[in-house]
MARDOVEX-957874 format. One line per field, with one value per residue: x, y, z of N, C-alpha, C in turn. Coordinates in Angstrom, 1 decimal. Example, Ala and Ser with C-alpha at 12.3 -4.5 7.8 and 13.67 -1.06 7.14 Angstrom:
# MARDOVEX-957874
nc1 <- [13.2_12.8]
nc2 <- [-5.7_-2.2]
nc3 <- [7.8_7.1]
cac1 <- [12.3_13.7]
cac2 <- [-4.5_-1.1]
cac3 <- [7.8_7.1]
cc1 <- [13.2_12.9]
cc2 <- [-3.3_0.0]
cc3 <- [7.8_7.9]
***
This chain:
# MARDOVEX-957874
nc1 <- [-15.5_-13.1_-12.1_-11.2_-8.1_-6.6_-6.1_-4.5_-3.7_-6.1_-6.6_-4.6_-4.3_-6.0_-5.4_-6.1_-7.4_-8.1_-10.2_-12.0_-12.5_-13.6_-15.9_-17.7_-18.7_-20.2_-23.4_-25.0_-23.2_-20.5_-17.2_-16.4_-14.5_-12.5_-13.6_-16.1_-19.2_-22.5_-26.5_-28.9_-32.8_-35.7_-38.9_-40.1_-39.6_-39.3_-38.3_-35.6_-34.3_-34.4_-32.9_-30.3_-30.0_-29.6_-27.0_-25.3_-24.6_-23.4_-21.1_-19.9_-19.0_-16.7_-15.3_-15.4_-16.5_-18.9_-19.4_-22.2_-25.9_-29.2_-32.5_-35.6_-36.7_-34.2_-31.0_-27.8_-24.3_-20.9_-17.9_-14.7_-11.0_-10.2_-7.5_-6.0_-5.4_-7.6_-8.4_-9.4_-10.1_-9.8_-11.7_-13.4_-14.8_-15.6_-17.3_-19.5_-20.1_-21.8_-23.5_-25.1_-26.3_-27.8_-29.4_-30.8_-32.3_-34.0_-35.6_-34.4]
nc2 <- [53.6_51.0_49.7_47.5_47.8_46.4_43.3_41.6_43.5_43.6_41.1_41.3_41.1_43.3_45.7_45.9_48.1_49.5_47.4_48.4_50.8_50.3_48.7_50.3_51.9_50.4_49.7_47.2_45.3_43.5_42.9_40.0_37.3_37.3_38.0_39.2_39.9_39.6_39.7_39.3_39.9_39.5_40.8_38.1_34.1_34.1_36.6_36.5_34.8_35.4_37.8_36.0_35.2_37.5_38.1_36.1_36.8_39.1_38.2_36.5_38.0_39.2_37.0_36.0_34.3_33.9_32.8_31.3_31.2_30.3_30.8_30.3_33.7_34.5_35.5_34.8_36.0_35.2_36.9_36.2_36.3_33.4_32.9_34.4_33.8_33.7_35.8_39.3_41.1_43.5_42.8_41.6_43.8_45.1_43.4_43.1_45.7_45.6_43.6_44.5_46.7_45.7_43.8_46.0_47.2_44.8_44.7_44.1]
nc3 <- [13.0_12.2_9.4_7.0_5.4_3.4_2.7_3.9_5.9_7.5_9.0_10.9_14.3_16.2_18.9_22.4_23.2_20.7_19.9_22.0_21.3_18.7_19.7_21.1_18.8_17.9_18.6_21.1_20.6_22.2_23.7_25.1_26.1_24.4_22.0_19.6_20.1_19.9_20.5_18.5_18.3_16.6_15.3_14.9_13.7_10.9_10.2_11.4_10.2_7.6_8.1_8.8_6.3_4.6_5.6_5.5_2.8_3.1_4.8_3.1_1.0_2.4_2.7_5.0_7.8_10.3_13.7_14.7_16.1_15.9_17.7_17.1_17.2_18.1_17.2_17.9_17.7_17.1_16.8_15.3_14.4_12.7_11.7_13.0_15.3_16.9_17.7_17.7_14.6_11.8_10.0_11.7_12.9_10.5_9.8_12.0_12.0_9.3_10.0_11.9_10.8_8.9_10.9_12.1_10.1_9.6_11.9_14.2]
cac1 <- [-15.2_-11.9_-12.4_-10.1_-7.8_-5.6_-6.8_-3.7_-3.5_-7.4_-6.1_-4.1_-4.9_-6.2_-5.1_-7.4_-7.7_-8.9_-10.9_-12.8_-13.1_-14.7_-17.2_-18.0_-19.3_-21.3_-24.3_-25.4_-21.6_-19.3_-16.1_-15.8_-13.9_-11.8_-14.5_-17.0_-20.7_-24.3_-27.5_-30.4_-34.0_-36.5_-40.4_-40.3_-38.5_-39.3_-37.4_-34.5_-34.1_-34.0_-31.3_-29.7_-29.9_-28.9_-26.0_-24.4_-23.9_-22.3_-19.8_-19.5_-18.6_-15.7_-14.6_-14.9_-17.4_-19.1_-20.2_-24.1_-27.2_-30.7_-33.4_-36.7_-36.6_-32.9_-29.5_-26.5_-23.5_-19.7_-16.9_-13.1_-10.6_-9.4_-6.3_-5.3_-5.3_-8.5_-8.3_-10.6_-9.5_-10.6_-12.7_-14.6_-15.5_-16.2_-18.9_-20.1_-21.0_-22.5_-24.4_-26.1_-27.1_-28.8_-30.4_-31.8_-33.3_-34.9_-36.7_-34.4]
cac2 <- [52.3_50.4_49.2_46.8_48.7_45.3_41.8_41.1_43.9_43.3_40.2_41.4_41.1_44.4_45.9_45.8_49.8_49.1_46.6_48.3_51.7_50.0_48.2_51.4_52.5_49.2_49.7_46.3_44.4_43.6_42.2_39.0_35.9_37.4_37.8_40.3_39.1_40.1_38.7_40.5_39.4_40.0_40.1_36.3_33.4_34.2_38.1_36.1_33.6_36.7_38.3_35.0_34.6_38.4_38.3_35.3_37.1_40.2_37.3_35.8_39.1_39.4_36.0_35.8_33.7_33.9_31.6_31.9_30.6_30.8_29.7_31.0_34.8_35.0_35.1_35.3_36.1_35.8_37.2_36.3_35.6_32.2_32.9_35.6_33.0_33.7_37.2_40.4_41.8_44.5_42.2_41.4_45.1_45.6_42.2_43.5_47.0_45.1_42.8_45.7_47.7_44.5_43.7_47.3_46.8_43.6_45.2_43.6]
cac3 <- [13.0_11.7_8.3_6.5_4.0_2.4_3.1_4.8_7.2_8.1_9.5_11.8_15.6_17.1_20.4_23.3_22.9_19.4_20.0_22.5_20.7_17.7_19.8_21.3_17.6_17.6_19.7_21.1_20.6_23.3_23.6_25.4_25.8_22.9_20.6_19.3_20.8_19.9_20.4_17.8_18.6_15.6_15.2_14.5_13.1_9.5_10.0_11.9_9.0_6.5_8.1_8.6_4.5_4.1_6.4_4.7_1.7_3.7_5.4_2.2_0.4_3.1_3.0_6.5_8.3_11.5_14.5_15.1_16.2_16.1_18.1_17.0_17.0_18.2_16.7_18.2_17.0_17.7_15.6_16.0_13.0_13.2_10.9_13.8_16.8_17.3_18.0_17.1_13.7_11.4_9.4_12.4_13.0_9.4_9.2_12.9_11.3_8.6_10.4_12.7_9.7_8.6_12.1_12.4_8.8_9.7_12.6_15.4]
cc1 <- [-13.9_-12.4_-10.9_-9.3_-6.8_-6.5_-5.7_-3.6_-4.8_-7.7_-5.5_-4.8_-5.0_-5.8_-6.1_-8.2_-8.5_-10.1_-12.2_-13.3_-13.8_-16.1_-18.1_-18.9_-20.4_-22.3_-24.6_-24.3_-21.0_-18.2_-15.9_-15.0_-13.4_-12.3_-15.4_-18.6_-22.0_-25.7_-28.8_-31.4_-34.8_-37.9_-40.6_-39.3_-38.4_-38.1_-35.8_-34.0_-33.9_-32.9_-30.3_-29.1_-29.3_-27.0_-24.7_-23.9_-23.0_-21.0_-19.0_-18.5_-16.9_-14.7_-14.3_-16.4_-17.8_-19.3_-21.3_-24.6_-28.3_-31.3_-34.6_-36.6_-35.1_-31.9_-28.6_-25.4_-22.0_-18.9_-15.8_-12.8_-9.6_-7.7_-5.4_-5.2_-6.3_-9.1_-9.3_-9.6_-10.4_-11.8_-13.8_-15.4_-16.2_-17.5_-19.8_-21.0_-22.0_-24.2_-25.5_-26.9_-28.1_-30.1_-31.4_-32.7_-34.4_-35.8_-36.0_-34.3]
cc2 <- [52.1_49.9_48.6_47.7_47.6_44.0_41.2_41.9_43.9_42.0_39.9_41.7_42.5_44.5_45.5_47.2_50.0_48.5_47.7_50.0_51.5_49.6_49.3_52.4_51.5_48.8_47.9_44.9_44.4_42.5_41.3_37.7_36.1_37.7_38.9_39.6_40.1_39.1_39.9_39.8_40.4_39.6_38.6_35.6_34.0_35.4_37.5_35.4_34.7_37.2_37.3_34.9_36.0_38.3_37.0_35.8_38.3_39.2_36.5_37.0_39.3_38.3_35.8_35.7_33.6_32.7_32.3_30.8_31.2_30.1_30.7_32.4_35.4_34.8_35.4_34.9_36.3_36.0_37.3_35.9_34.4_32.0_34.1_34.9_33.0_34.9_38.0_41.0_43.0_44.3_41.7_42.5_45.3_44.6_42.6_44.6_46.5_44.5_43.8_46.4_46.8_44.1_44.9_47.2_46.0_43.8_44.6_45.0]
cc3 <- [12.0_10.6_7.5_5.2_2.9_3.0_3.9_6.4_8.0_8.9_10.9_13.4_16.1_18.6_21.1_23.1_21.8_19.3_20.9_22.2_19.6_18.2_20.6_20.3_17.5_18.5_19.4_20.9_21.6_23.0_24.7_25.2_24.5_21.7_21.0_19.3_20.5_20.0_19.8_18.2_17.5_16.2_15.8_13.8_11.6_9.4_10.7_10.9_7.6_6.9_8.5_6.8_4.3_4.7_5.9_3.7_2.3_4.1_4.0_1.1_1.0_3.1_4.2_7.4_9.9_12.1_14.6_15.3_16.4_16.6_18.4_16.6_17.4_17.5_17.1_17.5_17.3_16.5_16.2_14.5_13.6_12.7_12.0_15.0_17.2_18.2_17.1_15.9_12.8_10.5_10.3_12.9_11.8_9.2_10.9_12.6_10.4_9.0_11.2_11.6_9.1_9.7_12.2_11.3_8.6_10.6_14.1_16.4]
***
């Protein structure tokens, strides 16, 4: 998994090969429409909302915020770096990994 080494380098667009390699290490994530995408299904609405709350703290920790939506027990996440022309960066990969760990621990 790619991790940000510095704030500036973490906001540089990744090559398509680097994104493909990163996605291979992120179960449930795909690279489509120029962004990382995942859909998490939780046991119920409460579990989905708990995930969103914990995920918000992770996003704030990285100062990198997702596009997401919630319908009952499903959370859809789209990650791309707007500062990098809407392309995928190491920050997106890092946040995707954090979200995956949270989702698994939350029952997704």
